[in-house]
N, C-alpha and C positions, 0 to 999 in steps of 0.2 A: 537243217539237214540232220539226218540220223544215220549213224554207222555202227556196225557191230563187227568186232574182230576177235578171233580166237588165237591164242598163243599158248605155247607150252613152256613151262619153267625148265631152265637148263639144269636146275639142282635136283628136282625130284620127278621130272617128266610129267607133272600133273598139269591138266589144262587150266589155263587162266583166261577168263573172259574179260575183255576190255571194252567198255561201252563209251563212246563219245556222244554227247548230247548238245543240241542247240548251237550249232555253229552259226555265226552271223557276222556280216560285214558292217562296220560303223565308220562314218567319216567324222573326224574331229571338228570342233567348233571353228577352228581357224581354217578349215578346208585344205589342210596341208598334207594330211596323211590318212591312209585307210588302215584300220586295224582289224584283226581277226579276234573275235571274242568267243571264248569257250565257257559254257555254263558250268561244266564239271564233268568228271569221269570217275567210274568205279572200276575196280577189278575184283573178280571173284576168286578168293584165295584166303590168305591169313587175315588181312585187314584192309579197310578202305583207304584210298589215297586221293588227293585232290591236286589238280594242276595249279601251279603257282599263279595267283591272281584270279582263280575261279570264284564265282559268286554263288556256289551251290550251298545248300543248307544242310548242316549236320554231318558233313563229310570232312574229317580232319585227321591229322596224325602229327606226331612230334617231328621236330626238325631232324632228329637222328634217324627216325624211320624213313623220312623222305630221302635222306642221303643213302641209306642202305638198301632201299627198294630196288630190285633188279627184275623188271617185268620182261624185258627183252633187250637185246643189244641196242644201246643208244649211243650215238656219237656225242661225247661230252662237250664238244664245241657247239652243239646245237643251241641256239639262243632264241629268246623271245624278241618281240618288237622293241622292248625297253632295253635290250642289251644284256639280259640275264640268261645264264644257262639253266638247264633243268634242275641243277642242285641248288639254285638260288644265288649263285655267285655271278659276278660280272664276267662277260667275255673279255678276252685279252685285249681287243682293240679299245673298248670303252674304258677298261681299267688303265690302259696306257694313256689315254687322253686325260683321265682324271689326275694321274700322277704328274703329267706335264703341266696341267693347270696349277697343281699344288705347288710346284717349284717356283711359280711366279709370286707366291704370297710373300709379303715383306718379312714375316717372322722367320721364314726359312733361312734367311741370310744371317740370322743371329742365333742359330741353334746352338753352336758350340759355346758362345758367350753365355747363354742362358744356363746350359748344363754346368758350366764351371761355377757360376754364382750359386746355383742350387746345391751343389755338392758341398760347398763351404759354409752354407747357412741353413738354419732350420726354417726360417721364414723369408720369403722374397716377395716384393711387390712389383708387379709387371704392369706397365701402362702402354696401351696401344689403342689406336682409333678403331672404330667399327670397320670390319673388312680387312684387318691386318692378318687374320688367320689364327689368332691366339686361341680361340675356342676349340678349334679342331686340331691344331698342330701341337700345342703345348702338352696336352695329355699323351700324345704319341711320343713326344720327346722323352717324357718321364718314363713311359713304358720301356723304351729302349735303354735308358740310362740305368734303370734298376733291374732290368732283365726279369720282369715278372713272369713266372712260369705259366704255361697254358696247358697244364695236365688235365686229365679227365676229372680228378678231384678238385674241389674248390681250392684255389690257391690261398695260402695263409695271408697274403697281403694283396690288396687291390688298390687301384687308383680311382678316386671319386672326383667328379667335376660337377659342382652345383650350378644350377641355372635359376634365374628368378621366376620363370614361368614354365609350365609343361610344354608349350610349343617349342621353346628353345631346346629343352632336354631331348625331345623326340627327334627333331630335325638334325641336331648335332650328332646324335648317336647313329642316325642313318647315314650321314655324310662320312663319318669316320669309318663306319663299317664298309662303305664302298671303297674308301682309300686303302683299307687293310685287306680288302677282298674277302670279307667274312660275312656271316649272316647275323643280322641284328638279333640279339638274344643269346648269342653264344659268347664269343670272345669280347664283344662290345654289346652292352645292353643299356637299358634305361629303367628308371623307377620314378614314377610320378604318383600323385594321389589317386588311389583306387586302380592302379595299373602297374604291373611289374612285367618286364620282358628281359629276364636274366636267366642264367643257368649255372651249373657247376663249373663251367669253363670260363665264366666272365672274369676278365681281369681289368676292364675299364668300364666304369658305370657312370652314366650321366643321370643326375637326379635333381629334383628341385631342392632348394635350401630347406624347405619345411620337412621334406622326407628325411634329410640327414638329421634333423633334430629329433624326429621320431625314431630313427635308428639308434640314436644316442640313448633313448629311454630304455631300449633293450640291452644295449652294450655301452655303458657310459664312457669307456675309454676308446671306443671305436677301434678295437683291436684288429678288425678285418681290413683296415686301410693302412697302407704305407705312406701314401701322399694324398693330401686333400687339396683340391683346387677350388677356390671360391671365385667364380666368374661373374662379370657384370657387377662388381662391388659398388660402382657409382650409383646403381639403382637404389641401394640402401633400403631394401625391403625390410619388413619387420623381422622375418626369420633370419636374414643375413646379419642384421645388427645383433641379434641374440647369439648367432653362431660366432661372431667375433669374440664376444665375451666368454662364451663357453669353451671355444677352442683354445683361447689363451690359457685357461685353466688346464685343459688336457695336455697342451704342449709342455707345461711344466712337469707333468707326471709321466710323459712319454717322450724321452729325448730322441727316440728313433723316428718319430712322426715328423713329416715335413709339410709345410703349408705354403701354398702359392696363392696370392691374392691378385686377381687381374681386374683392371679398371680401364675405362675409356678416358678418364680425366685424372689429373694429378691432384692428390689430396695429401697435404703435408700432415694433417691431423692423423690420418691412417698410418703413416710412417712412424710418427711419434708414439702412437698407441702400441705398436709392436716393437718398442724399444730400439728405434733407429734401424729397423730392418732395411737392407739394401733395396734401392729402387732402380729398376731397369726400364728403359724406354725402347719401344719398337719404332724404328724410323720408317715412316710411310711417305710415299710420293703422293702429295695431295694436289690435285689439279685446281686451278683458280675457280672460285665461285663468286659471281656477282650477286650482291644482295640488294633487293629493292623493298622499300617501305611504302605504305600508303600515306597520302597527304593528310587524311583525317581518320579517326578511329572508325572501324566497321562495327555496326551494331548487329548485323545479320551475317555472321561469319560463314554459315552454311551456304547462303546464296552467293556470297563473295567467292567462296571456294569453287563453286560450280561455274561461275562466270570466268574465273581465272583459268580453269582447266580448258574450257571451250576456246578462250582467246589464245592460249598457248598453242593449242592444236591447230588453230587457223594461221597463226603468224610466225611461230618460232621454227627454228631448224629441227631436223629429226632428233629424236631422243625421247626416252620414256619419262612419264610423269608420276610423281609420288605426292599424294595429298593426304594430310592428316586431319582426322576428325575425332570426336570424343567418344561416341558410343555407336553400337550396331544400328540402331534405328536411323541415325543420321547417315551412316554409311550406305545403307540400303536405299534410302531416299535419294542420296547424292548420285549413286550409280544409275538409278532409274532416270533421273532428270538429265544427267550428262548424256546418256544414251539418246534421250529424246532430242536434246538440243543439237547434238552432232548429226543425228539422223536428218534433221531439217536442212542441213547444209548440203546434202546430196553428194555428188561426185566432186565437189569443189575441194574436198579434203580427203585424206587417206583413211583407210579403215582403222578402227580401234578395237582393242581387246580390253574390256573393263573388268578388273578383278578386285575383290575386296579381301581384307585381312583383319582378323581380330583373334583374341586369345582363345575363344571357344570354338574356332573353326576346326573341323576334323583335319588330320594330317594330309589326306589325299587332296583335299581342296586347297590346302595351304601351298601345295607344290605348284599350283597354277601361276603363282607370282614369279616363278623361275622360267616359265616358258617365254620364248622370244616373241617380239611384236609381229603382228600379221603382215604378210607381204602386200605390195600394191595391188589394187583391184585389176588394173590393166598395166601392160608394159609401159615403162617410163611415166607411170602415173604417180600421184602423191604417195609417199611412203606411209606405211602403217605405224601405229604407235600403241604401246601398252600403257594403260592408266591404272595405277594401283591406289586404292583408297583404303586407308588403314588407321587403326588406333595407334597407341604408342608401341605396339608390338613390333612395328617396322623400324623403330629407332635403334634398338640394340639386339633384339632377340634373333632377327633374321637379316642376312645381308643380301640385298637385291642389286644385281649388276645392271649396267646400262641406264641408270637413272641420271637424267640430265637436268630435270626441273623438279624442284620441291616447293610445295605450297604449304606454308605454315600459318594457320589461323591464330596461333599464339595462345591456345587454351588446351587444357588437359582435364580429364575427369579423374578425381582423386577421392579417396575415402578420408573423412575427417571425423574426429570424435570430440564432442563437447563434454569435458569431464565435469563441468559445473552442474549440468542437468542429466548427465548420463545418456546422451543420445549420439548415435553414430549415423552418419549420412553420407551419401555420394554427392559431390558438388563439382561443378565445372569452374576451374580457377586458372589464372594466367600461368603460363610456363615460365620457368626460371631462365636466366640468361645462358647457363651452361647447357640446358636441354635445348634451347633455341639454336645454339651453336652446333650441337650435335646433329640436329635436323638439317641444318644448312650444309654440313660436311658430307651428307649423303649424296648431294648433287655433284660432288667433285671426285668421287672415288675412281671412276674409270675414264671420264671425259670432263672437260671444262663444263661447268654448269651454272645455273641460276637458281636463286632462292627468292621466292616472293613471300614476304612477310605481311600479313593482312593486319598490321598495326603500325603505329608511327615509330619513328626512330627515337623520339623522346620517350615513348612508352618503354622501349627496350632499355634505354639507359637509366631511367629514373623510377619506373613503376614496377620493376620486376626484381626478385631476389637473385643474388649471384648464383646460388646453388639451390637445388631442390631439398626441402627439409626431409630428413630421414623419416621413414614411415613410423618408427617407434615414437616419434614426438607428436604424432597426429592420429594415433589409432587407439582403439579399445584394446587394453592389454590383458583382457580376461583369459584368452586362449594361451597366450605366452606365459602368463603367471602360472597357469595350471600345469604347463609342461615343465617349467622351472621347479615347481614344487615336486613334481615327479622325479626330476633329476637331482633333487636335494641341493639346489644352488641356494645358498643362504640369503644373498641379497644382490642388488644390481650396482653396488658402489663401484665395482671395477669395470663396468661397461663403458664403452667409448661415448655413447650418447645417452645421458641419463634422462629418462622421461620425467615429466612433472610429477612432483610428489602427490598432487591432487589426483592425477590420472591413476597412479599406482594404488593409492588408497581406495579410489572408486572401484578398481578392478578387484581388490581383495574383498570389498564390501559386497560386490555383486556375486562373487564366487561363494561367499558366506551365505548370502540369501538363497542361492541355488542349492545349498547343502553340500557343496564340494569341500568346504573348509570348516573345521570346528572352531571353537572359541579361542583356541591357542594358535590358529593359523595353520594347522597341520591338515594334510589330506584326510578326508573321511573315506569310508569304504565306497560311498557313492562317488566321491571325487576321483578315487583311484580308477573306478570303472570308466568314468567320463573321460579321463586322460588317455584312455586306450583307443578312443575313436577319433579319427582325423576330421573332426567337426568342431564348429564353435560350441562353447559351453552350453548355450541354451538348447541347441539342437541335440547335443549329446545327452543332456538331462531328459529331454522329451523322449528320446529313444530308450534310455535305460529304464525309465519308470513306466513305459507303455504297457508292459505285462500287467501292472496293477489296474489298468483300465481295460484289460482284455482286448487289446488292439495292436499288438506289436507288429503284425504283418502289415497292417494298413499304414502305421507310422513309418515302417521301413520304406514303403513305396513313396510316401510323401517326402521323406528325407532325400531319397534318390532323385525325385523330380525337382526338388528345390535346387539341386545342383545343375539341373538342365536349363541353362539360360537360353532364351530366344527359341522357345519351343515351336512357335508357329511361323511359317514362311509364307507370307501372303503378298503376291504382286499387287500393285495398285489397281490393276484392271480386274482383279477378282475379289475386291473388297466386299461387294454385295453378296457374292456367293459364299464368302467365308462367314458372314453373319448368320446365314442359314445353317451352315455346317457346325458352327460353334455351339448352336443351341443343343446339339446332341450330347455335349459333354458338360455344359454349364450347370453348376449347382448354385442356386441363389444364396445358399448359406455361406459361400465363400470360395476363395481361390484355392485353398488347400484341397478341398473336396473336388473341385474341378480338375486339379492336377491328378488326384487319385483316380478319377473317372477315366481320364485319358490313358493312364498307365494300365488300368485293368482292361480297357478295351484293346489296347495294344497287345497285351498278353494273350487275349482270346484269339486275336488274329495271327499271332505267332504259332499257336497250336494249329490253326487252320492253314498255315503256310501262306498267308495273304498279307503279311505285315507291311511289306514294301509298297504294294499297291494301295493298301489302306491308308498309309501315310500320305501318299501322293493325292489321294482323293480328298483327304481332310486337311490339306495344307499344313501338315506336321513334318517337322525336321526329323527324318529317319535316323540320322547319325546321332542326334541329340538323345533320342529315346533309347538307342542301343547303348549309348554311354550311361544313361540312367540305369539301364538294366545291369550293366557292369558294376556300377556303384552299389547297387542294391546287393549284388552277390558278395561284394567285399564286406559290406556292413553285416550281412548274415554271418560271415565267417568271424567277424569281430564279436558279434553277440554270442556265437557258439563258444569262442575261447573264453569269454567272460562268464559263461554258464547262465545266460539270460534266457528265460523261457520264450518260446515262440507261440503266439496264440492269436486268435482272430475273433471278432464279433460277428454273429450271424447277420448277413447282409440286409435281410428284410426285417430284422428285429427292431423293436422300439428304441433300443439303447445304442444302435449302430452309430449314428451321427453324434450323439451326445458323448459317447465314450471317446471318439476320435477328437472332438473339440476339447474335452477336458484334458486329454493327454497333451495336446498342443499347448494348451494354456498352462500346463504344469511346467513346461520349459520356457515359455515366452510370457509369463505373467508380468514381467517388467516392461513388456511392450504392448500395452493396452491403451486404447484411446476411447474417449466418450464423446457422444454427440451433444454439444452444448445448445443452449437456447438460440444462439446466433446462427445455427445451421452449420457451424464448423466443428471439426473434431479437435479435441484437446487431449494431448497425451497425459495419462494419469500421473506418471512419475516425473516428467520433466516440465509439464505445463507449456508445451509447445503446440501452437496452432498448426494443424496439418489438414490436408485434403486427401480424399481417396484418389488414387492414380487412375487416369482414364482407362487403363487396360484391365481394371478389376472386373470381376464377374458377379459381384454382389447384387442382390435384388433390392434396390433402394438404398436407404441409409439406416443401417441398424443402429441401435442406441449404443451398444458396446462392440468393439472390434479388437481382435488381436492381430498384429501385423508382423511382417518379417523384416522389413527395412524401410528407411526413410530416404527418399531421393529428392535432392534440392535442385530445382531449375529456377524458373520464375517464381515458383512457390514451393513449399515443402509438401511432398506427396508421400503417403504411406502405400507401399506396394506389397502385394500378396497378403490380403487381409481376409478375416473370417469373422462371422457373427458369433458372439458368445454372450453369456449372461453375467450380469454383475454379481449375482449370488455365487456363481462358480468361482469368481476371483476371490471372494471372501473365504470360500471353503478350501480352495486349492493352494493359494499363496501361503508360504510358511509363516509361522507366528512371528519370526524375526523381521518379516517384511511389514514394518509398522505403518499403519495408515496415518498416525499422528505426524510422521515425518514428511508426508506429502504436502506440497504447496496447496493453499486454499483454492478451491474450485468447486463447481457444481458436482463434478464427479466424486470428489472427496466426501462431500456432504451425503451423497446418495450411498456411497460405500459404507460410511459410518452408520447410516440408518439401517442398511442391510445387515451389518455386523450386529447391531443392537437387536434387530428382529431375530436374527439367527440365535443369539444368546438366549433371548426370551423363549424361543421355540425349544431349545435344548433343555432349558430349565423346566418348562412345562412337561416335556417328555419324562424328565427325571422324576418329577412329582407324581406324574401319572403312573409310572412304574412302581414307585414306593407304595402308593395307595391301593394298588391292585391286590385283591385277595384271591387266594387259591382255595377252592373247596373240593372235597372228595366227590368223585362221580359215583353213579349208581353201579352196582355190581353188573358185570358183563360189558361195561364200557371200558375203553382203553384209558388207563390212568397213568400219568407220567409224573416224574419227580419235578421238584421246583426248578432244577437246572434245565430239564427238558422244556418246561414252559418258557423259561427265560430265553433259551436258544431259539424257540419258535418266535418269540417276540422280537428278538434281534433280527432274524431273517425277515420278518414282516416289516420292521422299521426300515431295513435296507431297501426293500422293494417298494415302499411308499415314498414317493418323491414329492416334495413340496415346491410349489411354484408361486411366483409373485403375480397376483392378478392385477387388473387395471386400477383397482382402488387401493393398491398396496397392502392387501390382506393376504396372509399365508393360507393357502388351501391345498388339500391333497390333489394330486394330479388327476385321480379318477373323478374328482368332483368337477374339474374344469373340462376334461376331455382328453382325447388322445394327443400325441405329440404334434400331429399335423394340425389338428383343430386348434391346439394351444398356440402354435406358431402363427397360424392364420389370425387368431385374435390379437396376438401381440403386434403383428404388422398393422392390423387395422387401428389398434390403439396408437401406435407410433404415427401413422398417417394423420389421425385426428389431432394428435398433439402438434405435429408439424404444421398442419393447417391453422391451428389456433395460434401458434407462434408467429406464423407469417401474417395473420390478420392483425395481431397486436403490434408487430413491427411496422406494418403499413399505416396503422392508426397513429402510431407515434411519429412516423415520418410526416404525415399530413398535419399533425398538430404543430410540428416544428416549422 
């Protein structure tokens, strides 16, 4: 429907044209309510405005303008279907309901006790189970106690509450804003990597622990905060462990600063670290939870989880189900198979609402986990049930009500770092006992529940650690050491969990190889620039040096896309169609270029205002690409502050792909693998046998690849890989990255040979330059000085590229052919070599 209304401003009596567009009725998936959707509206006057929740493009204004806009007399009690009035605040009825629910939280009963302890001590440790309300209520208690002003100017002191992941920071700020009946971004805001939603009025800020560390780089004493709250301390993330050590130093220099450490488990070590700080427990009413174990170990925990969900829905009493899995691919497959299995049961069981949860899910999709279960299909029929399939995000980051059944497969995906070989990888490992107990407690928060552990009781008692190892003990410390160098922290001796000396030495060595540290261990100019980017050191180096390869715009897009996990959303029934669509973006030279192609095509469709439909057509996650666009904008701002040049390579030029590949290799030269005679890849630095991940877009098996990460499942896979040349590694890797330190391998021998040939080539060029004679030209011809001739020679030498032909002889590229022809010949050579290796291997097998 389309409507046009004309109104007159009461202030200046000027006509104001208000246009409503595209009204539509939509029924929700649960078939419970009908909502009215408005695409957007404009008014003709001083500035455009948008209806809250509108999905229109390019029509926005600040929160302050929304509040001050007066187009016509509107009843301020007018509310939307979600319970919000037109100024973005809650209506009185919904706000009253929220306040009533808030009073039922266990922590509310101990408010005065908490404030008394806080006023008498600089540090307090608070222990409370998930769902006790500490994340949302403790910051509000602190605000009331210290009477933080909410003036138009930024207050001198704020309250900060850190969270281990962005999902928790955003959801907590939204909930507290509802309880305080304010708009997110004003009095209550959040700050996560690549996204800030705060203003001059903000007095309470939820932020990730990593963002607080980055704020300390700008203001080492954190003068803008009166109270800092470290939430979910039991998670012991890398940034949280560093914050403990750093804040202990800051507390000694700022007696006015107070610190609250909140955890779901009691840790005596934490209390001792803060010099015997008082420990306060929140008393929660925990309903009984029955725990069941399997008779024998489950090898296929994904299939066992799916069977358990279906069986619970068939046989158990009403109540929602929460199942844990390790990664998104498993979650999507489980949701699809659960839906199929329950669909086969027909009307024998009630309807289900299956929702999934992981850390990269957009906030609007995360809210689905809070929706109630669907009603029965018919009156007096079997009740509906909500099934939540989640990663560890559901353990502590979000509290889900009405969960009566928990399925725990006993595994979790974690990042590990092998300091001996310098390789970081993702691996599925058994959960610790304290994490298993935390999962079980989720079934007894609101009703008596059951926890089904898909492992034996003996495994729980004997094969699992009592507590999860802090991340600082199993991670690559490169990014943290870079931040600590920027903060001028002399050493880590006063930290609560000291990392292994070998891991620390390895981190310093890698930063030195990247050029971030000098021989004395101090930050170089390059390292100072790298520390300003919220990226890992390799990616930061790649971005900082990209102007030297004339491709900073392309590398910016690649960096943004590397943050976009789970780009493609492909239902199983559309797999065949997706393979055809994928061919539009695939670049056989590697995944990095494929990601760049997707982003460039997305930008073209934004200009044409067809981005959403384009994403749907191509099975691409729209919210992930919008997030990548936001990341890119923030990185552009970082580059601008650092004074880094923005440049690009001509798309159809011969140097386009080579420049991008070399820039990537400049950052990731320590993550290169070589194809051995056995047909497997061997990492050059760590001598680890790896395989290309099935999701890669490479054409065949290139001889040399640079990769982004290693994923360990049944085998070690390298994910996000790109075809490079061995001679590039010799040219680009810094001199201190000594080949002689590499373990013996076929790759090392080839690189040493390439290095020798390179040196001979440079020697030959130097001799050629010395022997060249300069003769005067005839009158009338243009005669240049010796310096001019040398300048011309240098330009010519830069333009002449030498490539390694199939017989290992150096030839100028014009002798071999264009880039495309050369690549084609290389591929043919590799195919012949591969066939020869296979023939020899089969012959050897027959002889045996």
